[in-house]
C-alpha positions as CSV (number, residue, x, y, z in Angstrom):
1,X,221.6,-29.3,358.7
2,X,220.0,-26.5,356.5
3,X,217.4,-28.4,353.7
4,X,218.1,-28.1,350.4
5,X,216.4,-25.0,348.8
6,X,216.5,-26.6,345.2
7,X,212.7,-28.4,345.2
8,X,213.1,-29.7,342.0
9,X,215.5,-29.7,338.3
10,X,212.5,-31.2,336.3
11,X,213.0,-27.9,334.3
12,X,216.1,-27.5,332.8
13,X,216.7,-23.4,331.6
14,X,214.8,-20.9,330.0
15,X,214.2,-21.8,326.3
16,X,212.4,-18.7,324.7
17,X,210.3,-15.9,324.9
18,X,207.5,-15.2,322.1
19,X,207.9,-10.9,322.1
20,X,205.2,-9.1,320.6
21,X,205.7,-6.2,318.3
22,X,203.1,-3.9,316.4
23,X,206.5,-2.4,314.0
24,X,207.8,-6.0,312.5
25,X,210.3,-4.9,310.3
26,X,212.0,-2.2,312.1
27,X,212.0,-4.8,315.3
28,X,212.9,-7.3,313.2
29,X,215.9,-4.9,311.8
30,X,217.1,-4.0,314.9
31,X,217.2,-7.7,316.5
32,X,219.5,-8.6,313.8
33,X,221.6,-6.1,312.4
34,X,221.9,-3.8,315.2
35,X,221.4,-6.2,318.6
36,X,223.0,-8.7,316.6
37,X,220.7,-11.9,316.8
38,X,220.6,-14.3,313.9
39,X,217.5,-15.2,311.9
40,X,217.2,-19.0,311.8
41,X,213.4,-19.2,309.9
42,X,210.5,-17.0,309.1
43,X,206.8,-17.7,308.7
44,X,203.9,-15.5,307.7
45,X,203.7,-14.2,311.1
46,X,207.2,-14.7,313.1
47,X,210.7,-14.4,312.9
48,X,212.6,-17.2,314.7
49,X,215.9,-15.8,316.0
50,X,218.9,-17.3,318.5
51,X,221.9,-15.8,319.9
52,X,225.6,-17.3,318.3
53,X,226.2,-19.7,320.9
54,X,222.2,-20.6,321.6
55,X,222.1,-24.6,321.0
56,X,218.4,-24.5,320.3
57,X,216.7,-23.0,316.8
58,X,214.8,-20.2,318.4
59,X,215.3,-18.3,321.9
60,X,213.5,-15.1,320.7
61,X,210.3,-15.6,318.6
62,X,208.8,-11.9,317.3
63,X,205.7,-11.8,316.0
64,X,204.0,-9.5,314.2
65,X,200.6,-7.9,316.4
66,X,198.6,-4.5,317.0
67,X,200.3,-4.5,320.6
68,X,204.0,-4.8,322.1
69,X,204.9,-7.1,325.6
70,X,205.4,-10.5,325.7
71,X,202.9,-13.5,324.2
72,X,204.6,-16.7,326.3
73,X,207.7,-18.0,328.0
74,X,208.9,-21.1,327.0
75,X,211.3,-23.5,329.8
76,X,212.7,-27.0,328.2
77,X,212.4,-29.8,330.6
78,X,215.3,-31.7,331.8
79,X,213.7,-34.8,330.1
80,X,210.4,-36.7,328.8
81,X,209.8,-37.9,332.6
82,X,210.7,-35.0,334.0
83,X,208.3,-32.6,331.6
84,X,205.1,-35.3,332.7
85,X,205.9,-34.5,336.6
86,X,205.5,-31.0,335.9
87,X,202.8,-30.9,334.2
88,X,200.9,-33.2,336.7
89,X,202.1,-30.5,339.6
90,X,200.6,-27.8,337.1
91,X,197.2,-29.9,336.6
92,X,197.1,-30.7,340.5
93,X,197.6,-26.8,341.4
94,X,195.0,-24.1,341.5
95,X,196.2,-21.8,338.9
96,X,195.0,-21.7,335.2
97,X,195.7,-24.7,332.9
98,X,195.9,-23.9,329.0
99,X,196.6,-27.2,327.9
100,X,199.1,-28.9,325.2
101,X,199.8,-27.8,321.6
102,X,201.8,-28.7,318.9
103,X,204.8,-26.8,318.9
104,X,205.8,-24.8,316.2
105,X,209.2,-24.4,314.0
106,X,211.6,-24.5,316.6
107,X,210.2,-27.0,319.2
108,X,207.5,-30.1,319.6
109,X,204.5,-30.0,321.9
110,X,204.6,-27.9,324.9
111,X,202.3,-27.6,327.9
112,X,200.6,-23.7,328.2
113,X,199.7,-22.5,331.6
114,X,199.2,-19.0,333.0
115,X,200.3,-16.8,336.0
116,X,197.6,-14.8,338.2
117,X,198.9,-11.8,336.1
118,X,198.2,-13.2,332.5
119,X,201.5,-14.1,331.6
120,X,201.3,-17.3,329.5
121,X,203.9,-20.1,330.2
122,X,204.7,-23.4,328.2
123,X,206.8,-26.1,329.1
124,X,208.4,-28.7,326.4
125,X,211.2,-31.4,325.9
126,X,210.8,-32.3,322.1
127,X,213.5,-29.1,320.5
128,X,215.0,-28.3,317.1
129,X,219.1,-28.4,317.7
130,X,220.3,-25.5,315.5
131,X,222.2,-26.4,312.3
132,X,225.0,-24.0,311.2
133,X,225.7,-23.9,307.2
134,X,228.1,-21.9,305.1
135,X,229.3,-18.6,306.8
136,X,227.3,-19.6,310.4
137,X,229.9,-22.2,310.7
138,X,232.1,-21.6,313.5
139,X,235.8,-22.5,313.6
140,X,235.4,-24.2,316.8
141,X,233.1,-27.7,317.2
142,X,232.1,-26.9,320.7
143,X,230.7,-23.5,319.6
144,X,227.1,-23.8,318.2
145,X,227.9,-20.8,315.0
146,X,230.1,-18.4,314.0
147,X,229.5,-14.4,314.9
148,X,230.7,-11.1,314.6
149,X,230.9,-7.7,316.6
150,X,229.5,-7.8,319.8
151,X,226.5,-9.9,319.2
152,X,225.4,-11.6,322.7
153,X,226.1,-15.2,323.2
154,X,223.0,-16.5,324.8
155,X,219.6,-15.6,326.1
156,X,220.0,-14.9,329.7
157,X,216.3,-14.2,331.7
158,X,213.9,-11.6,331.7
159,X,211.8,-9.9,333.8
160,X,208.1,-9.9,334.6
161,X,205.8,-7.3,336.2
162,X,203.1,-8.5,338.5
163,X,200.6,-6.7,341.3
164,X,201.5,-9.3,344.0
165,X,205.0,-10.5,343.8
166,X,204.4,-13.3,346.5
167,X,202.0,-14.7,344.8
168,X,204.2,-14.7,341.6
169,X,206.6,-16.5,343.8
170,X,204.5,-19.3,344.8
171,X,203.4,-20.0,341.2
172,X,206.6,-19.5,340.3
173,X,208.0,-22.7,342.8
174,X,204.8,-24.8,342.7
175,X,204.5,-24.8,338.8
176,X,208.1,-24.5,337.6
177,X,210.3,-26.0,340.8
178,X,212.2,-22.7,341.1
179,X,213.8,-21.5,343.9
180,X,214.7,-17.9,344.9
181,X,217.8,-16.2,344.7
182,X,217.9,-12.6,346.1
183,X,214.5,-10.5,346.8
184,X,213.8,-7.4,347.8
185,X,211.8,-7.1,350.6
186,X,209.6,-3.5,351.1
187,X,209.2,-1.2,354.2
188,X,205.7,-2.2,353.6
189,X,205.9,-6.0,354.0
190,X,205.1,-6.6,350.6
191,X,208.0,-8.3,348.0
192,X,209.0,-5.5,345.8
193,X,210.9,-8.4,343.4
194,X,211.9,-11.7,343.3
195,X,214.4,-13.4,341.4
196,X,214.4,-17.2,340.2
197,X,216.4,-19.9,338.6
198,X,215.8,-23.4,337.5
199,X,219.4,-24.6,337.6
200,X,222.6,-23.0,338.9
201,X,222.5,-19.8,336.8
202,X,221.5,-17.0,339.6
203,X,218.7,-16.2,337.6
204,X,216.7,-17.2,334.8
205,X,213.6,-15.0,335.3
206,X,212.9,-12.0,337.9
207,X,209.3,-10.3,338.9
208,X,208.8,-7.0,340.3
209,X,206.2,-5.1,341.1
210,X,204.0,-3.4,338.5
211,X,203.5,0.0,339.2
212,X,201.7,1.3,336.1
213,X,198.1,-0.5,336.7
214,X,199.1,-2.9,333.9
215,X,198.0,-6.6,332.7
216,X,200.2,-9.5,331.7
217,X,203.0,-7.0,330.9
218,X,206.8,-7.0,330.2
219,X,209.8,-5.6,331.8
220,X,212.6,-7.0,329.8
221,X,214.2,-9.5,328.1
222,X,217.8,-10.0,328.6
223,X,220.4,-11.5,326.3
224,X,224.2,-12.4,328.1
225,X,227.8,-11.3,326.7
226,X,231.0,-12.9,327.3
227,X,233.0,-9.6,328.4
228,X,231.7,-6.6,330.0
229,X,233.6,-4.6,327.0
230,X,231.3,-6.5,324.7
231,X,228.3,-4.1,326.5
232,X,230.4,-1.1,326.3
233,X,231.1,-1.4,322.8
234,X,227.0,-2.4,321.8
235,X,226.3,1.3,323.6
236,X,228.4,2.7,321.0
237,X,226.6,0.7,318.2
238,X,223.2,1.7,319.5
239,X,224.1,4.9,320.0
240,X,225.3,5.1,316.2
241,X,222.4,3.6,315.2
242,X,219.8,6.2,316.9
243,X,218.8,3.5,319.1
244,X,216.9,4.9,322.8
245,X,219.7,4.2,325.5
246,X,217.4,4.0,328.6
247,X,220.2,3.5,331.2
248,X,223.5,2.1,331.8
249,X,226.4,0.9,331.2
250,X,226.1,0.3,334.8
251,X,226.2,-2.1,337.5
252,X,223.5,-3.6,339.1
253,X,223.7,-4.1,343.0
254,X,220.9,-7.0,342.8
255,X,222.5,-10.2,341.5
256,X,225.7,-7.5,340.0
257,X,225.4,-8.0,336.9
258,X,226.6,-5.4,334.4
259,X,223.9,-3.8,332.3
260,X,222.9,-1.5,329.4
261,X,219.0,-1.4,328.8
262,X,217.4,0.0,325.3
263,X,214.1,0.3,323.9
264,X,213.7,-1.6,320.4
265,X,211.8,0.0,318.0
266,X,208.3,-1.0,319.2
267,X,209.2,0.2,322.8
268,X,210.0,-3.2,324.2
269,X,212.6,-3.1,326.6
270,X,215.8,-5.1,326.0
271,X,219.1,-5.7,328.1
272,X,222.4,-6.7,327.6
273,X,224.4,-7.6,330.7
274,X,227.3,-9.6,331.9
275,X,227.2,-11.7,334.8
276,X,230.8,-12.9,334.9
277,X,231.3,-16.5,336.1
278,X,228.7,-15.8,339.0
279,X,226.7,-19.3,339.5
280,X,224.6,-20.6,343.2
281,X,226.3,-24.1,343.6
282,X,225.0,-24.2,346.6
283,X,222.3,-26.4,347.1
284,X,221.1,-24.7,351.0
285,X,221.6,-21.3,349.1
286,X,220.3,-18.4,351.6
287,X,218.5,-16.1,349.1
288,X,220.1,-12.5,349.7
289,X,217.5,-10.0,351.3
290,X,217.7,-6.8,349.8
291,X,215.5,-4.0,351.9
292,X,213.8,-0.9,350.8
293,X,216.8,1.0,352.5
294,X,219.4,-0.7,350.3
295,X,217.5,-0.4,347.1
296,X,217.0,3.5,347.9
297,X,220.6,3.8,347.6
298,X,220.8,2.9,343.7
299,X,222.9,0.8,341.6
300,X,226.1,-0.4,342.9
301,X,228.3,2.2,342.4
302,X,225.7,4.5,343.0
303,X,223.6,5.3,339.5
304,X,219.8,6.3,340.8
305,X,217.8,4.2,339.1
306,X,215.5,6.4,336.7
307,X,212.0,6.3,337.0
308,X,211.1,5.2,333.7
309,X,212.5,1.9,334.6
310,X,209.8,1.6,337.5
311,X,206.9,2.7,335.3
312,X,207.6,1.6,331.6
313,X,206.5,-1.7,330.4
314,X,204.5,-3.6,327.3
315,X,201.9,-3.4,326.3
316,X,201.9,0.9,327.4
317,X,199.0,1.2,330.0
318,X,195.9,3.1,328.0
319,X,195.0,6.1,330.3
């Protein structure tokens, strides 16, 4: 019998991403009016956003800054006890510990730590559930809030860049108890990318090689739609609003998601994706290996990966 590949279910799911923008008003307009997220609250420095069926008060914290990229990534623990177990594992590891903070408008105290490439993570349990009012109240009780248009349903995943995917893999397995579902094995022996999950989703975080010489950079943040048709309609909405469509709509080979990538006004890459009903239910899942030859074939239906997809990340690298 093969051994289980899910070492821990201490972490329930990806909770939120804090994205930095140096064009706050333009970015906020994009995410609410065009992209379709809902504004839960706003303070002096940040807007707290969520998709229409995200149960938490915030899944994207948009923060004013003089730069772009990601400030931190938040994961929700499965229980208070699971949170303490993960904290202990992180403190006993050789990865950088930042420590506890009091949280923000969307959740309670959180424990922060850092990967070897400068990305800040936090784990928390106490969270604020969104409570719909007035026009936001959904017709069905099992839906978090009302929706209009082709708005994304929930936060799905993010992609971070690192100079050593193998080391990032060790970080994810050690600190979050993540498992790898798919990966890219390059001819030179390095890992070109890894896709991680903490539950039965196919992935909630991806890490791919940094080709631009940057530090702690973000590749993209993704929200999920109900259907492929939502992605197609979103492409027309982006076109109508002058949003830069980088690539897609098309289908990924790795993970098989139907995708569309755009750049929000500050330059952060954002994706809309539909993964269908694909889940990783096998407790002894064998990670899928994609070779360099496989990847040279392009995406699932033959679309070649454009150059900016390998080089563009935020913040931009200063020459």
